[in-house]
N, C-alpha and C positions, 0 to 999 in steps of 0.2 A: 590647488583645489582644496576647499575647506568643507568640513562636515556641515557647517551652517548653510553653505550653498546647496549641498545635496538635500538638506531638510527643506529648504525653501522650494527647490524645484519639485520634489516629491509632493509637497502639499499643494502646489499650483496644479499639478496634473490630477491629483485626487479630487480637488474642488472645482477644477475647470475654470478658474477665474483668478486673476492677479489680485483684485480687490478683496475677494473672499479669503484668499490665502493670507494676505497681509493682515486682515482683521483677525483671523484665527491665530496667527503667529505673533501678533502684537507689535507689528512694525508698520511703518508708512509704506504705501504702495510704491513710491518712487525708489525707496531704498531696496525694496524687494526686487523691483525690475532691474535695478542697477546690478545687483548680485547675480541675477540670472544672466544678464548680458555679459558680465565678466566670465561666468562659467562657459557660456557659448563661445566667447572669444578664446578662452584657454583650450577648448576642444576643437576649435575651428569648424564648428558646424552649428546649424540652427536646431535647437531642441524644442522650441515652442512656436506654434503658429498663432499669432495674436490677432484678434479681431474685435469688433464692437460687441460681439456676443460673448466674448470670453477668451480663453486660451486653451489650446489643445496640443498634445504632443505630436511632433512630426514622427516619421518612421525611425529616425535616429534617436529622437526623444523617447520613444517607447522602449527601444532597446536599452537606452541608458537608464530609464526609469526602473526596470527590473533589477539591474545591477546596483543602482543607488539604494533601492529598498534593502537589498541583501547587505550592502556595506553598512547602512545605518543600523540594521538589526544586529550585526556583529559588533558594532561599536557600542551599542546600548548594553549588549550582553557582557562585553568586556568591562564596562564601567561598573555594572552591577556585581560582577565577579570580584573585581578589585575592592569594592566597598564592603562586600561581605566576607572577603578573604577565603572563600570557598567556591567551588564550581556552581554556577547558576545559569540562568538563561531559559530559553524555551525551545522545544523541539516537537515536530509533528511526525507521527509514525502511522503508516497505513498497513492494515492487515486484512486479508480476505476472511469471510465469515468462518470457514472451516478452520483456518489457522488461528484466528482469535479465540475460538472455542477452547483450544489447548494452551495457547501461548500468552494471551492477553493478560489474564490475572496474575500469573507468575511474573511476567515482565513488569507489570505495574508495581507489584510488591517489591521486586528487586530494585526498581528505580527509586522508590520511596525510601528504601533502606540505605542505598548507596549514595544517592544524590537528592536529598529531600528538598533542595532549593531549586531544582530544575522543574519548570512548569511543562507538563507533558500534555499533548493533544493527540488522542488516538482516533483514527478514522477507520471504520469498517466498511468495506465496499468490495466489489468484484475486482479481480486482478487487473483487468483492462482499464477500469476506471482509476485504479490506484496509479497505474503507469501514466495516465493522462495527467493526474494531479502532480506526479513527480516531475513530469516534463514541463509543467507550467509553474514549477517551484512552489506549489501549495503544500507539498510534503517534503520533508528532509530525507526520510528513510521509508522503505516499504519492502515487505516480503511479497515477491511476485512469482508467477508461474511461467513466465515467458520473458524474452529479452526485448520487448517492445518499448524500450526506453532510449532516450538520447544517448548516442555513443560517448558523449562526454562524461556520462555518469559512471560511478563505480558500481560494478555488478559482480558479486561474489557468490559462487555456489554455496548453499547452506546445507541442504539435506534432500533426500529423496523419500517420497511417500509411496508405499505400495497401495494399490487399489483393492477394494473389497466389494463383494456383492452383499448388499444390506437389505433385509426385508423381514417381514413377519413369517413365522413358521408355516402358516397356512396360505401364504401367497403361492399361486400356481407356479409349479416348477421348483419350489424351494423344499418341498417335503422330502425328496430323495437325496438332498444334499446333506452331508454330515458336518456338524459344527466341529471346528478345530482342524478340518481337512481343507486342502486347497482345491480349487476348481479351475478348469480351463475355460476360456471364453467360448470355445466351440460347443460346450455343454449348455450354454445359456440362450440358445437360439429361441426357445419357446417361453422364456421368462418375461412377463410384462415389466417394462422398465419405465421409471420416472427419471428423466435426465434433464440437465440444462439444455438450452437451445444451441443451435449450430454456431452461434457467435462466441460461445464459451470455450475457453481453452481445454477444460476437462472433457467436454463433449468431443473435441477433435481427437483426444487421446483414446477415448472409448471407441469412437467410430473407426479409427485406424486399427485398433485391436480386433474388432469384428471383421474388418476387411482382410486383415492378414490371416484370420482363421477361416475365411471364405464362408461365412455364415451370416444370415441377416439378424439384425437386432429388432426386438419387438417393443418399440417405444410407444407407450400409450399416453404419455403426458410429458410436456416440456415445462419446466419451471426455472426461472432465473432468479432464484432466491433460496438460500439453504434452509431457512426456517420453514417456509411453506413447503418446499420439496420434501423435507423430512416429515412434516405433518401428513403429507399425502402418502408417504411410505408407511407411517404408523397407522394411517387410516385404511390400509390394505388395498390402495389403488394399484400398487405395483411395488417392485423392488427397485433399488437404485445401485449404481456403481459410483463409489466415492472413496476418498481416502479415509482411513480409520478415524481421523480427527472429527469427521462429520457426525460421529455418534457420541461425541463427548457430552453433549447436552441432551441426549435422548436416554431416558430411563424406562426401559421396557424389557422385561424378562422374556417376552415372546419374540424379541428381535434377534435375528441371526446375522452374524458378520463373518463372511467366508472369504478368505484371501484369494484373489485372482492369481493363478499360477503363471500366466504368460509373462515372459521376461520383460516385455516393453510396457506392461500395464503398471506404470508408475508415473508419478508427477514430480518434476524437479521444483524445488523451492530456492529462489534466488534472493539474496540480500542486496537490494539496490538502494543507492543513495546518490546525492550530489557528490561530486568529486571531493577528495579530502581538502583541497585548497579552499573550497567554498563552504564546507561544513563548519558551523560554529563549534566551539569546544563542547557545549552541551550535547549537540547532535553526535559528535564523535564518541562521547562517553556512552550515549544511549545505544549506538550501534554495537559497541563492545558488549554492553549488558544484554542486548537482544540476542546476540550470537551465543553468549555464555549460557543464558537461560534455555535457549533451544537445545544446546548440547546437553545440559543437565537433564532436561525432560526426556530426551532420547536415551541417555545413559540409564535413567531410572525406570525405563519402560513405560513412561507416562504419555508417550506420543505413539499411538498404535500404528504399526507398519512403517515407522520412520527410521531411516538410517542416515547418519551423518555423511556428508560428502567426503571423499578420501582426502582432499586437500585441507 
C-alpha cells in the first residue's frame, strides 16, 4: 500500500468523481482508476461504487476513508517536522465555554512559547458537542465533563470544580447569604435560578443535588449558552449555579460567588483524546501542555474552586 494510493482514494471520495479527482491530482483517469483497483485488490474489498454519475464510497470505503485521512495527515506532519527539524503539524482542541474562560488564553500562550510551529485550532462548544466532534475525529483533544466518548479514546481525569451560587446581591434570596461563606443546597429552595436546560450535564448535577437535599429548585429561565446565561444573571433575572470559572469574564462588584457546601456539588473535568497510537506528535505535545497549564492555574489559585485529580 502506497501513500499515493491513499491520496488518490481520499480525493476521489471528496470529489465524488474519478474524472474530477484525476484532473485535480494532475494524472490521467485510467492511471488513477488502476491505482484504486490495486488498492482494492490488496485489501480484498471494494472501496468505491462506480457509476455513470460518479463514484461513492462503499461502507468499507467510508471506514477506510477516515483512517486514510488520518494516515495522510500524520505523514504530512512528519514530513514537515523533518524539514523544519523541530516539532510542527496541526492539532484541534475543544473546550467548553466556562473552561475556555480560564484555560484558553494561558494554553494558547504556552503553545506559542513551546511549539511556535504547531498550528492550533481551538473550538469552543458545549461538552456534549465536543464529545461528538471527538467521536467523529474532528477534534484531537477535548476537555469534557462526562465520558460520552468512544471507548477507544484516551480519557484521563484532569480536575474537579466546586460549584458556586452566583448572582447579584439584590437577587431574591441572596441578601441573607454571606460572601466567603459556604451554603448548602437546601437553603436555596427559594432562590430564582437561571440554569442550562435538562440536556446539559451541569443541569443533571444540580438537579441531583436538589433531589438529594429533598427540596425543589426555583428555575425561572433556561439558557444553553454561558455568555447569555451570565448576561441574564448580571441583569438580575436570577442567580445561577456554575463552576467558579464561569465568572472569569464577568466584571461586577455587585456579583456574589458563594461556594455550594454539598459534597457532590462538583463537576469532573476529563482530558479526552484519540488514543496515543492515533495522535500525531503535535497533538501529543499539545495534550501535555494542556495538562501542565491546567495544573499551573490550579496551583496559582487562578481557577476558582478547582482541585487537581489525585492521580
